[in-house]
C-alpha positions as CSV (number, residue, x, y, z in Angstrom):
1,M,21.5,20.1,25.9
2,I,21.5,19.0,22.3
3,S,18.7,18.0,20.0
4,T,18.6,15.2,17.6
5,P,18.9,16.1,13.9
6,D,15.2,15.5,13.3
7,G,14.2,17.7,16.2
8,R,12.2,15.0,17.9
9,Y,14.3,14.6,21.0
10,F,16.8,16.4,23.2
11,V,19.5,14.5,25.1
12,V,20.3,14.8,28.8
13,K,22.9,12.6,30.4
14,G,22.7,10.2,27.5
15,Q,18.9,9.8,27.6
16,L,16.4,10.9,24.9
17,W,13.5,13.1,25.9
18,R,10.8,14.0,23.5
19,C,10.6,17.6,22.4
20,T,7.5,19.7,22.4
21,N,5.4,19.4,19.2
22,P,6.8,22.1,16.9
23,A,3.4,22.4,15.2
24,L,1.9,24.1,18.3
25,D,1.4,27.8,17.8
26,E,3.3,30.0,20.3
27,A,0.3,31.1,22.3
28,T,-0.9,27.5,22.8
29,R,2.6,26.3,23.6
30,Q,3.0,29.1,26.2
31,R,-0.4,28.3,27.8
32,L,0.5,24.6,28.1
33,V,4.0,25.4,29.5
34,H,2.4,27.6,32.1
35,A,-0.1,24.8,32.9
36,L,2.9,22.4,33.2
37,M,4.8,24.7,35.6
38,D,1.6,25.1,37.7
39,A,1.2,21.4,37.9
40,R,4.8,20.9,38.9
41,R,4.3,23.4,41.7
42,A,1.2,21.5,42.7
43,V,3.3,18.2,42.9
44,K,5.8,20.0,45.1
45,A,3.1,21.3,47.4
46,A,1.4,17.9,47.6
47,K,4.6,16.2,48.5
48,A,5.1,18.7,51.3
49,S,1.6,18.1,52.6
50,S,2.0,14.3,52.5
51,D,-1.5,14.0,50.9
52,P,-1.5,11.1,48.5
53,Q,-4.7,12.1,46.8
54,Q,-3.5,15.6,46.2
55,L,-0.2,14.2,44.9
56,S,-2.0,11.8,42.5
57,A,-4.1,14.7,41.2
58,A,-1.1,16.9,40.7
59,R,0.8,14.2,38.9
60,Q,-2.2,13.7,36.6
61,Q,-2.1,17.4,35.8
62,V,1.6,17.1,34.8
63,Q,0.8,14.1,32.6
64,C,-2.1,16.0,30.9
65,A,0.1,19.0,30.2
66,K,3.0,16.9,28.8
67,V,0.6,15.0,26.6
68,A,-0.9,18.2,25.3
69,L,2.6,19.5,24.6
70,G,3.4,16.3,22.7
71,E,6.2,15.3,25.1
72,R,4.3,12.2,26.1
73,G,1.4,10.1,24.7
74,P,1.0,9.7,20.9
75,V,3.9,11.0,18.9
76,W,3.5,14.2,16.9
77,W,5.3,13.0,13.8
78,D,3.5,11.1,11.1
79,D,6.1,9.1,9.3
80,G,5.6,5.9,11.4
81,S,8.9,6.1,13.2
82,P,8.9,4.6,16.6
83,D,9.1,6.6,19.8
84,F,12.4,6.4,21.7
85,N,11.3,8.8,24.6
86,R,13.3,8.0,27.7
87,Y,15.6,5.5,26.0
88,Q,19.3,5.6,26.5
89,V,20.5,7.2,23.2
90,A,23.1,4.4,22.9
91,N,20.3,1.9,22.5
92,T,18.6,3.7,19.6
93,P,19.2,4.6,16.0
94,Y,20.6,7.9,17.2
95,A,23.6,6.2,18.8
96,E,26.0,6.8,15.9
97,W,25.0,10.4,15.6
98,Y,25.4,10.9,19.3
99,E,28.9,9.4,19.4
100,K,29.9,11.7,16.5
101,H,28.5,14.6,18.4
102,L,30.4,13.7,21.5
103,D,33.6,13.4,19.5
104,M,33.1,16.9,18.2
105,K,32.6,18.5,21.6
106,P,35.5,20.5,22.9
107,Q,37.2,18.9,26.0
């Protein structure tokens, strides 16, 4: 996993994913990460139970945790730059940086 030079995204399989807001204090970040993991376990349990209402509620918990972490919802930076969360890196201003990074990786 690599992060963009500005620390806003990490790249997985050529796709950008927004990083957690670095302004969160460690205790808050840990609490929210634990809430996210609990919510993901709830999604798994809801899928196993085949209960659509339970699944919907669990997915909403995931969404709330990710928004609180800054990974979804309003961006946590304030310079007016657009959000490229979930974009293919090749279709963003990070494309040239990413290509250079790939060229530097050992084969």
